TIVO-2410 file (N, C-alpha, C; in nm, 3 decimals):
# residues 137
REC num residu      c1      c2      c3 atome chaine
REC   1      X -12.903   5.192   9.748     N      A
REC   1      X -12.955   5.067   9.701    CA      A
REC   1      X -12.848   4.990   9.625     C      A
REC   2      X -12.778   5.061   9.538     N      A
REC   2      X -12.673   4.997   9.458    CA      A
REC   2      X -12.563   4.942   9.547     C      A
REC   3      X -12.529   5.012   9.654     N      A
REC   3      X -12.425   4.966   9.746    CA      A
REC   3      X -12.465   4.835   9.813     C      A
REC   4      X -12.591   4.814   9.835     N      A
REC   4      X -12.639   4.691   9.898    CA      A
REC   4      X -12.650   4.578   9.797     C      A
REC   5      X -12.684   4.611   9.675     N      A
REC   5      X -12.707   4.511   9.572    CA      A
REC   5      X -12.576   4.458   9.512     C      A
REC   6      X -12.477   4.542   9.493     N      A
REC   6      X -12.352   4.505   9.426    CA      A
REC   6      X -12.279   4.390   9.495     C      A
REC   7      X -12.256   4.393   9.627     N      A
REC   7      X -12.189   4.279   9.691    CA      A
REC   7      X -12.268   4.150   9.677     C      A
REC   8      X -12.400   4.158   9.686     N      A
REC   8      X -12.484   4.040   9.671    CA      A
REC   8      X -12.475   3.984   9.530     C      A
REC   9      X -12.477   4.072   9.430     N      A
REC   9      X -12.467   4.029   9.290    CA      A
REC   9      X -12.332   3.964   9.263     C      A
REC  10      X -12.225   4.022   9.315     N      A
REC  10      X -12.091   3.965   9.296    CA      A
REC  10      X -12.080   3.828   9.361     C      A
REC  11      X -12.133   3.813   9.478     N      A
REC  11      X -12.131   3.684   9.548    CA      A
REC  11      X -12.207   3.579   9.469     C      A
REC  12      X -12.324   3.615   9.418     N      A
REC  12      X -12.405   3.521   9.339    CA      A
REC  12      X -12.333   3.482   9.211     C      A
REC  13      X -12.269   3.577   9.147     N      A
REC  13      X -12.196   3.551   9.022    CA      A
REC  13      X -12.081   3.455   9.047     C      A
REC  14      X -12.005   3.477   9.150     N      A
REC  14      X -11.892   3.390   9.184    CA      A
REC  14      X -11.940   3.251   9.220     C      A
REC  15      X -12.049   3.241   9.293     N      A
REC  15      X -12.103   3.111   9.334    CA      A
REC  15      X -12.149   3.029   9.214     C      A
REC  16      X -12.192   3.095   9.108     N      A
REC  16      X -12.241   3.024   8.989    CA      A
REC  16      X -12.131   2.985   8.892     C      A
REC  17      X -12.014   3.039   8.909     N      A
REC  17      X -11.904   3.010   8.816    CA      A
REC  17      X -11.851   2.870   8.841     C      A
REC  18      X -11.825   2.794   8.734     N      A
REC  18      X -11.767   2.661   8.752    CA      A
REC  18      X -11.623   2.672   8.802     C      A
REC  19      X -11.583   2.574   8.879     N      A
REC  19      X -11.446   2.573   8.929    CA      A
REC  19      X -11.355   2.512   8.823     C      A
REC  20      X -11.295   2.595   8.741     N      A
REC  20      X -11.210   2.547   8.632    CA      A
REC  20      X -11.063   2.561   8.663     C      A
REC  21      X -11.031   2.621   8.774     N      A
REC  21      X -10.890   2.644   8.807    CA      A
REC  21      X -10.839   2.538   8.903     C      A
REC  22      X -10.841   2.415   8.862     N      A
REC  22      X -10.788   2.307   8.945    CA      A
REC  22      X -10.636   2.318   8.948     C      A
REC  23      X -10.578   2.283   9.059     N      A
REC  23      X -10.433   2.290   9.072    CA      A
REC  23      X -10.368   2.190   8.978     C      A
REC  24      X -10.266   2.236   8.907     N      A
REC  24      X -10.193   2.148   8.816    CA      A
REC  24      X -10.112   2.049   8.900     C      A
REC  25      X -10.101   1.924   8.853     N      A
REC  25      X -10.019   1.829   8.928    CA      A
REC  25      X  -9.875   1.877   8.930     C      A
REC  26      X  -9.809   1.853   9.040     N      A
REC  26      X  -9.670   1.896   9.051    CA      A
REC  26      X  -9.580   1.774   9.064     C      A
REC  27      X  -9.458   1.792   9.017     N      A
REC  27      X  -9.360   1.686   9.032    CA      A
REC  27      X  -9.223   1.749   9.053     C      A
REC  28      X  -9.136   1.671   9.111     N      A
REC  28      X  -9.000   1.715   9.138    CA      A
REC  28      X  -8.903   1.627   9.060     C      A
REC  29      X  -8.812   1.691   8.990     N      A
REC  29      X  -8.705   1.622   8.918    CA      A
REC  29      X  -8.575   1.657   8.989     C      A
REC  30      X  -8.508   1.556   9.043     N      A
REC  30      X  -8.380   1.578   9.110    CA      A
REC  30      X  -8.270   1.521   9.023     C      A
REC  31      X  -8.175   1.606   8.989     N      A
REC  31      X  -8.056   1.567   8.914    CA      A
REC  31      X  -7.946   1.544   9.017     C      A
REC  32      X  -7.909   1.419   9.041     N      A
REC  32      X  -7.809   1.389   9.143    CA      A
REC  32      X  -7.679   1.344   9.080     C      A
REC  33      X  -7.576   1.427   9.094     N      A
REC  33      X  -7.446   1.398   9.035    CA      A
REC  33      X  -7.343   1.350   9.136     C      A
REC  34      X  -7.378   1.348   9.262     N      A
REC  34      X  -7.279   1.319   9.366    CA      A
REC  34      X  -7.277   1.171   9.406     C      A
REC  35      X  -7.159   1.127   9.446     N      A
REC  35      X  -7.147   0.994   9.508    CA      A
REC  35      X  -7.105   1.008   9.654     C      A
REC  36      X  -7.105   1.131   9.705     N      A
REC  36      X  -7.070   1.159   9.844    CA      A
REC  36      X  -7.190   1.121   9.931     C      A
REC  37      X  -7.163   1.048  10.037     N      A
REC  37      X  -7.268   0.991  10.121    CA      A
REC  37      X  -7.370   1.091  10.173     C      A
REC  38      X  -7.323   1.198  10.238     N      A
REC  38      X  -7.415   1.294  10.298    CA      A
REC  38      X  -7.497   1.365  10.192     C      A
REC  39      X  -7.432   1.412  10.087     N      A
REC  39      X  -7.503   1.484   9.981    CA      A
REC  39      X  -7.606   1.395   9.912     C      A
REC  40      X  -7.571   1.270   9.888     N      A
REC  40      X  -7.667   1.180   9.823    CA      A
REC  40      X  -7.784   1.151   9.916     C      A
REC  41      X  -7.758   1.138  10.046     N      A
REC  41      X  -7.867   1.120  10.142    CA      A
REC  41      X  -7.959   1.240  10.143     C      A
REC  42      X  -7.902   1.359  10.134     N      A
REC  42      X  -7.982   1.482  10.130    CA      A
REC  42      X  -8.073   1.484  10.007     C      A
REC  43      X  -8.018   1.452   9.891     N      A
REC  43      X  -8.096   1.455   9.766    CA      A
REC  43      X  -8.210   1.353   9.771     C      A
REC  44      X  -8.176   1.231   9.807     N      A
REC  44      X  -8.276   1.124   9.809    CA      A
REC  44      X  -8.379   1.150   9.918     C      A
REC  45      X  -8.334   1.194  10.034     N      A
REC  45      X  -8.425   1.224  10.144    CA      A
REC  45      X  -8.518   1.340  10.113     C      A
REC  46      X  -8.465   1.444  10.049     N      A
REC  46      X  -8.549   1.558  10.011    CA      A
REC  46      X  -8.659   1.511   9.915     C      A
REC  47      X  -8.620   1.430   9.818     N      A
REC  47      X  -8.719   1.376   9.725    CA      A
REC  47      X  -8.824   1.292   9.796     C      A
REC  48      X  -8.780   1.212   9.890     N      A
REC  48      X  -8.872   1.127   9.967    CA      A
REC  48      X  -8.974   1.212  10.041     C      A
REC  49      X  -8.928   1.320  10.102     N      A
REC  49      X  -9.019   1.409  10.176    CA      A
REC  49      X  -9.124   1.469  10.084     C      A
REC  50      X  -9.086   1.504   9.961     N      A
REC  50      X  -9.182   1.563   9.868    CA      A
REC  50      X  -9.280   1.459   9.815     C      A
REC  51      X  -9.231   1.338   9.791     N      A
REC  51      X  -9.319   1.229   9.747    CA      A
REC  51      X  -9.426   1.202   9.854     C      A
REC  52      X  -9.385   1.206   9.981     N      A
REC  52      X  -9.479   1.185  10.092    CA      A
REC  52      X  -9.585   1.294  10.097     C      A
REC  53      X  -9.554   1.409  10.041     N      A
REC  53      X  -9.649   1.520  10.041    CA      A
REC  53      X  -9.734   1.522   9.914     C      A
REC  54      X  -9.727   1.416   9.835     N      A
REC  54      X  -9.815   1.402   9.721    CA      A
REC  54      X  -9.760   1.449   9.587     C      A
REC  55      X  -9.634   1.490   9.584     N      A
REC  55      X  -9.574   1.533   9.458    CA      A
REC  55      X  -9.514   1.412   9.386     C      A
REC  56      X  -9.518   1.414   9.254     N      A
REC  56      X  -9.449   1.312   9.178    CA      A
REC  56      X  -9.299   1.329   9.197     C      A
REC  57      X  -9.222   1.223   9.179     N      A
REC  57      X  -9.077   1.231   9.200    CA      A
REC  57      X  -9.003   1.151   9.095     C      A
REC  58      X  -8.905   1.217   9.034     N      A
REC  58      X  -8.807   1.149   8.948    CA      A
REC  58      X  -8.670   1.189   8.999     C      A
REC  59      X  -8.585   1.090   9.023     N      A
REC  59      X  -8.445   1.118   9.055    CA      A
REC  59      X  -8.362   1.065   8.939     C      A
REC  60      X  -8.277   1.151   8.886     N      A
REC  60      X  -8.188   1.117   8.776    CA      A
REC  60      X  -8.047   1.104   8.831     C      A
REC  61      X  -7.996   0.980   8.838     N      A
REC  61      X  -7.860   0.956   8.883    CA      A
REC  61      X  -7.768   0.979   8.764     C      A
REC  62      X  -7.678   1.072   8.781     N      A
REC  62      X  -7.600   1.128   8.673    CA      A
REC  62      X  -7.455   1.142   8.721     C      A
REC  63      X  -7.360   1.141   8.632     N      A
REC  63      X  -7.218   1.151   8.663    CA      A
REC  63      X  -7.184   1.050   8.775     C      A
REC  64      X  -7.116   1.091   8.881     N      A
REC  64      X  -7.076   0.998   8.987    CA      A
REC  64      X  -7.195   0.944   9.066     C      A
REC  65      X  -7.310   1.008   9.054     N      A
REC  65      X  -7.430   0.962   9.123    CA      A
REC  65      X  -7.471   0.821   9.084     C      A
REC  66      X  -7.429   0.775   8.965     N      A
REC  66      X  -7.466   0.640   8.922    CA      A
REC  66      X  -7.407   0.533   9.015     C      A
REC  67      X  -7.300   0.566   9.083     N      A
REC  67      X  -7.238   0.470   9.176    CA      A
REC  67      X  -7.333   0.436   9.290     C      A
REC  68      X  -7.413   0.532   9.333     N      A
REC  68      X  -7.508   0.511   9.443    CA      A
REC  68      X  -7.618   0.414   9.400     C      A
REC  69      X  -7.648   0.409   9.271     N      A
REC  69      X  -7.756   0.324   9.219    CA      A
REC  69      X  -7.712   0.181   9.189     C      A
REC  70      X  -7.584   0.150   9.211     N      A
REC  70      X  -7.530   0.019   9.175    CA      A
REC  70      X  -7.522  -0.076   9.294     C      A
REC  71      X  -7.576  -0.198   9.275     N      A
REC  71      X  -7.568  -0.301   9.380    CA      A
REC  71      X  -7.423  -0.334   9.415     C      A
REC  72      X  -7.333  -0.315   9.321     N      A
REC  72      X  -7.191  -0.342   9.344    CA      A
REC  72      X  -7.139  -0.257   9.460     C      A
REC  73      X  -7.199  -0.139   9.479     N      A
REC  73      X  -7.155  -0.046   9.583    CA      A
REC  73      X  -7.245  -0.048   9.707     C      A
REC  74      X  -7.315  -0.158   9.729     N      A
REC  74      X  -7.410  -0.167   9.841    CA      A
REC  74      X  -7.343  -0.140   9.976     C      A
REC  75      X  -7.220  -0.183   9.994     N      A
REC  75      X  -7.154  -0.162  10.123    CA      A
REC  75      X  -7.119  -0.015  10.147     C      A
REC  76      X  -7.108   0.064  10.041     N      A
REC  76      X  -7.077   0.206  10.054    CA      A
REC  76      X  -7.201   0.292  10.078     C      A
REC  77      X  -7.318   0.244  10.030     N      A
REC  77      X  -7.440   0.325  10.033    CA      A
REC  77      X  -7.560   0.246  10.086     C      A
REC  78      X  -7.547   0.179  10.200     N      A
REC  78      X  -7.659   0.095  10.246    CA      A
REC  78      X  -7.786   0.175  10.277     C      A
REC  79      X  -7.774   0.289  10.344     N      A
REC  79      X  -7.892   0.368  10.378    CA      A
REC  79      X  -7.955   0.428  10.253     C      A
REC  80      X  -7.872   0.481  10.165     N      A
REC  80      X  -7.923   0.542  10.043    CA      A
REC  80      X  -7.996   0.439   9.957     C      A
REC  81      X  -7.938   0.319   9.944     N      A
REC  81      X  -8.000   0.218   9.861    CA      A
REC  81      X  -8.131   0.166   9.921     C      A
REC  82      X  -8.137   0.159  10.051     N      A
REC  82      X  -8.262   0.119  10.116    CA      A
REC  82      X  -8.371   0.222  10.087     C      A
REC  83      X  -8.337   0.348  10.097     N      A
REC  83      X  -8.435   0.454  10.071    CA      A
REC  83      X  -8.475   0.455   9.923     C      A
REC  84      X  -8.380   0.433   9.833     N      A
REC  84      X  -8.411   0.426   9.690    CA      A
REC  84      X  -8.515   0.317   9.665     C      A
REC  85      X  -8.494   0.200   9.723     N      A
REC  85      X  -8.588   0.089   9.704    CA      A
REC  85      X  -8.726   0.123   9.761     C      A
REC  86      X  -8.729   0.192   9.872     N      A
REC  86      X  -8.855   0.235   9.930    CA      A
REC  86      X  -8.926   0.332   9.835     C      A
REC  87      X  -8.851   0.425   9.778     N      A
REC  87      X  -8.909   0.522   9.685    CA      A
REC  87      X  -8.967   0.453   9.562     C      A
REC  88      X  -8.894   0.356   9.508     N      A
REC  88      X  -8.943   0.282   9.391    CA      A
REC  88      X  -9.075   0.214   9.427     C      A
REC  89      X  -9.081   0.155   9.546     N      A
REC  89      X  -9.203   0.088   9.590    CA      A
REC  89      X  -9.321   0.182   9.608     C      A
REC  90      X  -9.292   0.310   9.631     N      A
REC  90      X  -9.398   0.410   9.649    CA      A
REC  90      X  -9.430   0.485   9.520     C      A
REC  91      X  -9.370   0.443   9.409     N      A
REC  91      X  -9.405   0.502   9.280    CA      A
REC  91      X  -9.310   0.605   9.224     C      A
REC  92      X  -9.199   0.631   9.289     N      A
REC  92      X  -9.101   0.725   9.233    CA      A
REC  92      X  -9.037   0.663   9.110     C      A
REC  93      X  -8.995   0.749   9.019     N      A
REC  93      X  -8.921   0.706   8.901    CA      A
REC  93      X  -8.773   0.736   8.925     C      A
REC  94      X  -8.691   0.633   8.909     N      A
REC  94      X  -8.546   0.651   8.926    CA      A
REC  94      X  -8.480   0.619   8.793     C      A
REC  95      X  -8.416   0.720   8.735     N      A
REC  95      X  -8.348   0.706   8.606    CA      A
REC  95      X  -8.198   0.711   8.628     C      A
REC  96      X  -8.125   0.637   8.545     N      A
REC  96      X  -7.980   0.631   8.557    CA      A
REC  96      X  -7.919   0.660   8.419     C      A
REC  97      X  -7.822   0.750   8.418     N      A
REC  97      X  -7.757   0.794   8.294    CA      A
REC  97      X  -7.674   0.682   8.232     C      A
REC  98      X  -7.704   0.639   8.109     N      A
REC  98      X  -7.629   0.531   8.047    CA      A
REC  98      X  -7.484   0.567   8.014     C      A
REC  99      X  -7.461   0.690   7.973     N      A
REC  99      X  -7.325   0.733   7.943    CA      A
REC  99      X  -7.238   0.732   8.069     C      A
REC 100      X  -7.297   0.773   8.178     N      A
REC 100      X  -7.226   0.775   8.307    CA      A
REC 100      X  -7.202   0.633   8.358     C      A
REC 101      X  -7.298   0.544   8.334     N      A
REC 101      X  -7.280   0.404   8.372    CA      A
REC 101      X  -7.157   0.348   8.299     C      A
REC 102      X  -7.147   0.378   8.172     N      A
REC 102      X  -7.033   0.331   8.093    CA      A
REC 102      X  -6.903   0.389   8.148     C      A
REC 103      X  -6.903   0.516   8.179     N      A
REC 103      X  -6.784   0.583   8.232    CA      A
REC 103      X  -6.732   0.516   8.359     C      A
REC 104      X  -6.826   0.474   8.446     N      A
REC 104      X  -6.787   0.418   8.576    CA      A
REC 104      X  -6.798   0.265   8.581     C      A
REC 105      X  -6.815   0.203   8.465     N      A
REC 105      X  -6.814   0.057   8.458    CA      A
REC 105      X  -6.933  -0.012   8.524     C      A
REC 106      X  -7.048   0.052   8.519     N      A
REC 106      X  -7.168  -0.004   8.580    CA      A
REC 106      X  -7.257  -0.062   8.470     C      A
REC 107      X  -7.292  -0.188   8.486     N      A
REC 107      X  -7.380  -0.254   8.389    CA      A
REC 107      X  -7.525  -0.242   8.433     C      A
REC 108      X  -7.616  -0.259   8.338     N      A
REC 108      X  -7.759  -0.251   8.371    CA      A
REC 108      X  -7.796  -0.354   8.478     C      A
REC 109      X  -7.734  -0.472   8.471     N      A
REC 109      X  -7.760  -0.577   8.570    CA      A
REC 109      X  -7.714  -0.538   8.710     C      A
REC 110      X  -7.626  -0.438   8.720     N      A
REC 110      X  -7.576  -0.391   8.850    CA      A
REC 110      X  -7.674  -0.297   8.920     C      A
REC 111      X  -7.772  -0.245   8.847     N      A
REC 111      X  -7.863  -0.146   8.905    CA      A
REC 111      X  -7.959  -0.211   9.004     C      A
REC 112      X  -7.998  -0.134   9.103     N      A
REC 112      X  -8.099  -0.178   9.198    CA      A
REC 112      X  -8.229  -0.209   9.124     C      A
REC 113      X  -8.308  -0.298   9.178     N      A
REC 113      X  -8.435  -0.336   9.116    CA      A
REC 113      X  -8.526  -0.215   9.100     C      A
REC 114      X  -8.590  -0.205   8.986     N      A
REC 114      X  -8.686  -0.099   8.960    CA      A
REC 114      X  -8.628   0.027   8.900     C      A
REC 115      X  -8.496   0.037   8.891     N      A
REC 115      X  -8.434   0.154   8.830    CA      A
REC 115      X  -8.431   0.138   8.679     C      A
REC 116      X  -8.437   0.250   8.608     N      A
REC 116      X  -8.443   0.247   8.462    CA      A
REC 116      X  -8.321   0.316   8.404     C      A
REC 117      X  -8.261   0.252   8.304     N      A
REC 117      X  -8.157   0.320   8.228    CA      A
REC 117      X  -8.229   0.429   8.149     C      A
REC 118      X  -8.181   0.550   8.161     N      A
REC 118      X  -8.252   0.663   8.103    CA      A
REC 118      X  -8.229   0.674   7.952     C      A
REC 119      X  -8.306   0.761   7.892     N      A
REC 119      X  -8.292   0.797   7.752    CA      A
REC 119      X  -8.330   0.945   7.742     C      A
REC 120      X  -8.300   1.009   7.632     N      A
REC 120      X  -8.342   1.150   7.619    CA      A
REC 120      X  -8.494   1.167   7.636     C      A
REC 121      X  -8.572   1.069   7.589     N      A
REC 121      X  -8.716   1.080   7.601    CA      A
REC 121      X  -8.761   1.070   7.746     C      A
REC 122      X  -8.710   0.971   7.820     N      A
REC 122      X  -8.750   0.955   7.960    CA      A
REC 122      X  -8.710   1.077   8.043     C      A
REC 123      X  -8.587   1.121   8.026     N      A
REC 123      X  -8.538   1.235   8.103    CA      A
REC 123      X  -8.614   1.362   8.064     C      A
REC 124      X  -8.630   1.384   7.934     N      A
REC 124      X  -8.700   1.504   7.887    CA      A
REC 124      X  -8.845   1.508   7.933     C      A
REC 125      X  -8.913   1.394   7.928     N      A
REC 125      X  -9.053   1.390   7.973    CA      A
REC 125      X  -9.064   1.428   8.119     C      A
REC 126      X  -8.969   1.386   8.200     N      A
REC 126      X  -8.974   1.418   8.344    CA      A
REC 126      X  -8.938   1.564   8.370     C      A
REC 127      X  -8.836   1.614   8.301     N      A
REC 127      X  -8.793   1.753   8.324    CA      A
REC 127      X  -8.900   1.852   8.279     C      A
REC 128      X  -8.960   1.824   8.163     N      A
REC 128      X  -9.051   1.921   8.102    CA      A
REC 128      X  -9.199   1.891   8.128     C      A
REC 129      X  -9.227   1.802   8.222     N      A
REC 129      X  -9.366   1.774   8.257    CA      A
REC 129      X  -9.432   1.900   8.312     C      A
REC 130      X  -9.560   1.917   8.283     N      A
REC 130      X  -9.631   2.033   8.334    CA      A
REC 130      X  -9.628   2.034   8.486     C      A
REC 131      X  -9.592   2.144   8.544     N      A
REC 131      X  -9.585   2.156   8.689    CA      A
REC 131      X  -9.458   2.103   8.751     C      A
REC 132      X  -9.361   2.062   8.668     N      A
REC 132      X  -9.237   2.004   8.722    CA      A
REC 132      X  -9.142   2.114   8.772     C      A
REC 133      X  -9.074   2.081   8.880     N      A
REC 133      X  -8.970   2.166   8.936    CA      A
REC 133      X  -8.842   2.084   8.939     C      A
REC 134      X  -8.728   2.148   8.925     N      A
REC 134      X  -8.602   2.074   8.924    CA      A
REC 134      X  -8.508   2.124   9.032     C      A
REC 135      X  -8.431   2.032   9.085     N      A
REC 135      X  -8.324   2.060   9.179    CA      A
REC 135      X  -8.203   1.978   9.141     C      A
REC 136      X  -8.087   2.022   9.183     N      A
REC 136      X  -7.966   1.949   9.151    CA      A
REC 136      X  -7.879   1.934   9.276     C      A
REC 137      X  -7.823   1.815   9.291     N      A
REC 137      X  -7.728   1.788   9.398    CA      A
REC 137      X  -7.601   1.735   9.337     C      A
***
């Protein structure tokens, strides 16, 4: 009798339990330090693929990567810049390192539309967001 009752009791107990284990939102933080065409396309494209799958996306252009984010370099990075603008339009956050901008002579007015000059707060909030994963290129 107990063998017949136990599975039924367990099933009933599980069915009555509230669903409290909702999946935590996930996001991807990409730290992009490269200004090399193929590598930057890989980083931006990988982020785009994850955004399309419903994950939040922040790309942090850092070190030489800031060159890819500058309108001054549009002739060097036409595909990358087109994809960056598409990502901004779809809700991705694109941050650009201010120290690196200074190093490479890039002004805020040189940045593509929708990009943000970063700060420790903006970068930290994205890196340490619950469910965030990081990658570096």
